[in-house]
C-alpha positions in Angstrom: -14.1 6.4 12.1 -15.9 3.6 13.0 -18.1 2.9 9.5 -19.3 -0.6 10.6 -23.2 0.0 12.2 -24.1 -1.7 14.8 -26.1 -5.2 15.4 -29.4 -4.5 17.2 -30.4 -7.3 20.1 -34.0 -8.7 20.5 -35.7 -7.6 23.6 -35.8 -10.2 26.4 -37.0 -10.6 29.2 -34.8 -12.3 32.0 -31.3 -10.4 32.8 -28.4 -12.9 32.8 -30.9 -13.9 28.9 -30.3 -10.4 27.8 -26.6 -10.3 29.0 -25.8 -13.7 27.3 -28.1 -12.5 24.5 -25.3 -9.6 23.6 -22.6 -11.4 24.4 -23.6 -13.8 21.8 -25.4 -10.9 19.1 -21.5 -8.9 19.8 -19.6 -12.1 19.2 -20.9 -12.6 15.5 -21.4 -8.9 15.1 -16.9 -8.7 15.8 -16.9 -12.1 13.6 -19.2 -10.7 10.1 -17.3 -7.8 10.4 -13.4 -9.6 10.2 -14.9 -11.3 8.0 -16.3 -8.1 5.3 -12.6 -6.7 6.3 -11.1 -9.0 5.3 -13.0 -10.2 2.0 -13.1 -6.2 0.2 -9.9 -6.0 1.0 -8.7 -9.2 -1.0 -11.5 -7.2 -3.6 -10.0 -3.9 -3.7 -6.5 -5.0 -3.3 -6.8 -7.2 -6.6 -9.7 -4.3 -9.0 -10.1 -1.6 -6.9 -12.8 1.1 -5.9 -14.4 1.4 -8.9 -14.2 -2.6 -10.1 -14.7 -4.1 -6.5 -18.6 -4.3 -5.9 -20.6 -4.6 -2.4 -21.4 -8.6 -4.2 -18.1 -9.5 -4.9 -17.3 -8.0 -1.7 -20.7 -10.8 0.1 -20.0 -13.5 -2.8 -15.7 -14.1 -0.7 -17.2 -13.0 2.5 -19.7 -15.9 2.5 -22.5 -13.7 3.6 -26.1 -12.0 1.4 -25.4 -8.7 -0.3 -28.0 -7.1 2.4 -25.9 -8.8 5.8 -23.0 -7.1 3.8 -24.8 -3.7 3.4 -26.1 -4.2 7.3 -23.0 -3.7 8.7 -20.9 -1.5 6.3 -23.9 1.0 5.5 -22.0 1.6 1.9 -18.7 0.8 -0.8 -17.7 3.7 0.0 -17.6 3.3 4.3 -15.9 1.0 3.6 -13.6 1.1 1.5 -12.4 4.2 3.6 -12.4 2.2 7.1 -9.7 0.3 5.0 -7.5 2.7 4.2 -7.2 4.3 7.5 -7.2 0.4 9.3 -4.1 0.5 6.9 -2.2 3.7 8.3 -3.5 3.4 11.9 -1.8 0.3 12.1 1.3 1.4 10.2 1.6 5.1 12.4 1.0 2.7 16.0 4.8 2.4 16.5 5.2 6.6 16.8 2.4 7.6 18.5 3.3 7.7 21.8 8.0 8.7 21.2 8.9 11.9 23.3 12.4 13.7 22.9 13.5 11.9 25.8 13.4 8.1 24.3 16.5 6.8 22.6 16.6 7.6 18.3 18.2 4.2 17.6 15.5 2.6 19.3 12.9 4.3 18.1 13.7 4.1 14.4 14.9 0.4 14.4 11.6 -0.4 15.8 9.8 1.3 13.3 11.4 0.5 10.2 10.7 -3.8 12.1 7.4 -3.2 12.7 6.7 -2.2 8.8 8.1 -5.1 7.6 6.2 -7.1 9.8 3.7 -5.6 8.1 4.6 -5.4 5.1 4.1 -9.6 5.3 1.3 -9.5 7.4 -0.6 -7.2 5.5 0.7 -7.2 1.6 -3.2 -6.6 0.4 -3.8 -4.2 2.7 -0.1 -1.9 1.1 -1.4 -2.4 -2.5 -4.3 -1.2 -2.1 -3.5 2.2 0.4 -0.6 2.2 -3.2 -3.0 1.8 -5.5 -5.3 4.6 -4.3 -2.2 6.9 -3.6 -1.7 6.4 -7.1 -5.2 7.5 -8.7 -4.6 10.7 -6.7 -6.3 9.0 -3.9 -9.4 11.3 -3.9 -11.0 9.1 -0.8 -8.1 10.3 1.3 -7.9 13.8 0.3 -8.8 15.4 3.8 -6.9 13.0 5.3 -3.7 13.2 3.8 -3.9 17.3 4.2 -5.3 17.6 8.5 -4.6 14.0 10.4 -2.0 12.2 9.0 0.3 15.7 8.0 -0.3 17.1 11.7 0.9 13.6 12.7 3.7 13.8 10.4 5.0 17.6 12.0 4.7 16.2 15.5 7.0 13.2 15.3 9.6 15.5 12.7 9.3 18.1 15.1 11.0 14.7 18.0 12.9 13.9 15.4 14.5 17.7 14.9 14.7 17.5 18.9 17.5 14.9 18.1 18.9 15.9 16.0 19.9 19.7 18.1 20.8 17.5 21.5 23.6 16.6 18.7 21.9 12.5 18.8 21.8 12.3 14.8 22.6 14.0 11.8 19.8 16.9 11.5 18.1 15.2 8.3 15.1 16.5 7.4 12.7 14.7 9.0 10.0 14.2 6.9 11.8 12.9 3.9 13.5 10.4 6.5 9.7 9.5 7.3 9.1 9.4 3.8 11.6 6.4 3.0 11.3 4.4 6.0 6.9 4.0 4.5 8.8 3.7 1.5 11.5 0.7 1.7 9.5 -0.7 4.2 6.6 -1.3 1.7 8.0 -2.3 -1.0 8.0 -5.8 -1.2 4.2 -5.4 -0.8 3.5 -2.9 -3.1 6.3 -4.7 -5.8 6.7 -8.0 -5.5 6.1 -9.4 -8.2 9.0 -7.3 -9.4 11.1 -8.5 -6.3 9.9 -12.4 -7.0 10.7 -11.7 -10.3 14.4 -10.1 -10.2 15.3 -11.8 -7.0 14.0 -15.7 -9.3 11.7 -16.8 -5.7 8.6 -17.9 -5.1 7.7 -15.9 -2.0 10.2 -14.3 0.0 11.1 -16.4 3.1 11.1 -15.6 6.7 14.6 -15.3 6.6 14.0 -13.5 3.3 12.3 -10.6 5.3 15.1 -10.5 8.4 18.4 -10.2 6.2 15.8 -7.0 4.5 15.1 -5.4 7.8 17.9 -6.3 9.3 19.3 -4.3 6.7 17.7 -1.0 5.7 18.0 -0.8 9.6 21.6 -0.4 9.1 21.1 1.4 5.6 18.7 4.3 7.2 19.6 4.6 10.9 24.0 4.9 9.7 23.2 7.6 6.8 20.5 9.4 10.0 24.0 9.5 12.0 22.1 6.8 14.7 24.0 4.8 17.2 22.2 1.9 18.5 
């Protein structure tokens, strides 16, 4: 879903000047859109949808409130766009899998990709978790439609791998849930992780060890060998 409004460029007489003006306007638009998205993610992750105001987002972005509304249209559209952006990032790794692929390579790449995204975008993960814990009022159509279809399509590939003896016949939907939850845990429950481990923050080595551990555990549990 495209939720960010286009910025119009004023008419310019020369075609060369027009092209340069459009290019500059496009660059400005992209910068502002990204600034707004990052600010909104921080505000919504901290305060939730109800507590996160457009004014707070504008202040975090360093833009006038009117500019934010011009680009995004409404708080709801911006919020849903952030949720869908996070899901798209998470699931991109499995978009093009087929029964001809190696399940060990696919599953390990998916786990490593998800863990890298957890480290790179913890606020987006927490935003999604808060939405689901709140009953997912803004995501019901997506969860019951597009995402359900996505999961069922990937599950069928996992079943075909099991039929070919490339992995154990585990329930593929539960397997996807397991990978989602195990990799997102380190962002969604970061205070718990840091409190128990006595760390101020997880290091690059910590993430590497966690990722290796999850790969070994999940692949072994599925009867998959590298």
